[in-house]
N, C-alpha and C positions, 0 to 999 in steps of 0.2 A: 178720566180726568183725575189727577191727584190733587189733593188739597193739603197744604202744609201750613199750620199756624206758625208764624215767625216769632211772636213775642206773646207772653201770657199776661203782660201788664195792661192796665187801663191807663191811657194817656189823657190828661185833662186838656181840653181845648177851651179857650176863652169864649164866654158867652156874654151877651149884653147884660148890663146891670139889672138886678132884680127890681121889680116894681116896688115903689114905696108904699103901695096900697097893701094893707094887712088882709089876711084871708088865705084860703087854700090856693096853692099854685094851680094854674090852669094847664090842662094837658096840651102839649104842643100839637098843632095841626099841620097840614101839608105845607102851608106857606112858611111857617116857622122852621120846619125841618129843611125845606129847600133853602131858606136863607142860611141856616147853619151849615149845610153841606157846601154851599157856594163859598162862604167865608173860610171854611176849613180847607177846601181845595185850593184856595188862593194862598195858603200858608206854605210857601215853598220850602221852608226849613223842615216842617213836619212831613210834607210829601216826600222830600228827598231822603228822609231818615228811614223810610220803609225798606227793609231788606227784600231784595227781589231774587226769586228762585227761577232758574231757566226752564224748569219743567212743570212746576205747579204753582197755583195761586198762593199768595202769602197775605196775611192780614194782621192788623192790630186793632184791638177794641179801643174806642174813644168814649169819653163822657159826652153824651149828647144833652140837649136842652130838656129841662122838665122831666127827667127820668127816662128819656128815650135811649134806645140802644143805637150806637153808631160804630162804624167800621171804616178803616182805611184799608183798601184792598189793592194788591198788585196782581196784574194779569199778564202772564207770559204770552208771547205770540201764539195764536191758534187755540187759546183756551176759552171756555165759556161755562155757563151755569147749567145749561139744560133748562127745559120748561119747568117753571115752579110758580108758586104764589106765596104770600106772606100771611095767609089766614086773615085774622081780624085786625092786623096792624095796617096803618097808613105809613107811607114812606116817601123818601126822596133820595136821589143820587145825582152826583155830578162827576164828570170826568175831570181829573186833575192834570193828567198828562196822557199823551197818545190819543187814540180814538176808540170808542166802544160803539157797538151796534146793539140796539134793543129791538127785538121782535116781540110784539105784544098782541093781545086779543082785545078788540073793541067790543066786548060783550061781557056781561056779568054772568058768571057761571053759578050754579047752585053751590052753596058752601059745603054741604054734606049730602050723603045718601046716594052717591053715584060712583061708578068705577070707569065707565066709558061714555063719552059724548061724541056725537057727530056735529061738527061745527058747520055753520052756514057759510056760504060764500061771502066774501067782503068783510070778514071780521079781522083780517090780518092787518097789522100796522107795523111799519118799520121806521126807526129813527137812527140817525147817525149822530153821535154825540162826541164832538171834538173837545179838546181841553177848554174848560170853562162853561161847557154846556151840560145841562141835565134836565131833570124833570121830577115832578112829584106824582104820587098815585094814591088811590084810595084802597079800601079793604078789598081783598080777594082779587087783586090785579094779577093776572097771569102773564108771565113774560119769560124771555130768556135774554141774557146779556152775553155778548161775545167780543173778544178781541180778535178780529180777523187779520190783523197784521201778520206778515210772515217773518218780520225781523225786529219788531219793536214792542217793548212792554207798554202797557197802559196802567194807569193808577186812577182809582176812583174813591169817592167818599160816599157812604150810605148811612141813612138814619131811619129808624122805625119807632113808631109809638102806637100802642104799648110795645115794650120789648117783645121780640118775636116769641109767640107761644108755640108755634110750629111752622114748618115749611112743608108744603105738599109738593112733591115732585111728580112730573108727568112725562110720558112719552108721547110722541106725535108721529102718526103716519098719515100723510095727506090731510084730510079733514077730520080724522079720528084722534081725539085726545083721550088718553088713558091714565088714570091715577095709578102710580106705581109704588109710591112710598110716602110715608108721613114721618118727618124728622122732628125731634124735640130738641130744645136747647142743649141738653147733655150730649147730643150727637155731634155738635159742631163747636163747642166751647172747650 
C-alpha cells in the first residue's frame, strides 16, 4: 500500500463557538470528535477539494476541536490501512463519500509488553460505513479500514485526541495478532 500526502497545509474547519465560561478548555471526548467529523464530512466543498490519487491514499490535515488532530483522507479502490491502533488517543471517523468497511476487535488488548496474542473466538466485528455514517472509539481500539470497491474512491474524515502519539501496526493470521511496527508522528507527517 502506498501512501502519498497530497497537501502539507493545515485547513481550518469551523467549530462551534467557544464557551463563554472562563477557564481551561476541556479535552474533546468521543462524542465531540464524532460530531466534528460528521459536520466536516457534510462540507461538500471541502470534501471535493481533496486531490485523489488512483494508486495511493491521499490526505490533508485539518484543525480539529480542542487541539485534536484531524484528517481528510482519500481511499482509492482496493486500499486499506492494515490492522492498527491509535495508542492512548480516542477517535472518530465518518465516511464522506463512497463506502468503507471497518474490521475491529471487541476486546481490549494489553497496551504494552506483548508481541503476539492469540485472539479468542467471537471478538471480530465488521461495520460497513456508507456516506454519512461513522463511529467513535476509545483508547487502544484495534481495527483496519478498507475501501473494498473495485472502481470508486471513498473519502473519510478522522479526528483523534490527544493528537496521535503513535500508531501500532499489526499483522494477523487467523486468530493470531502480531505487533509488527510502532510508528511515531514523524513517520506520517
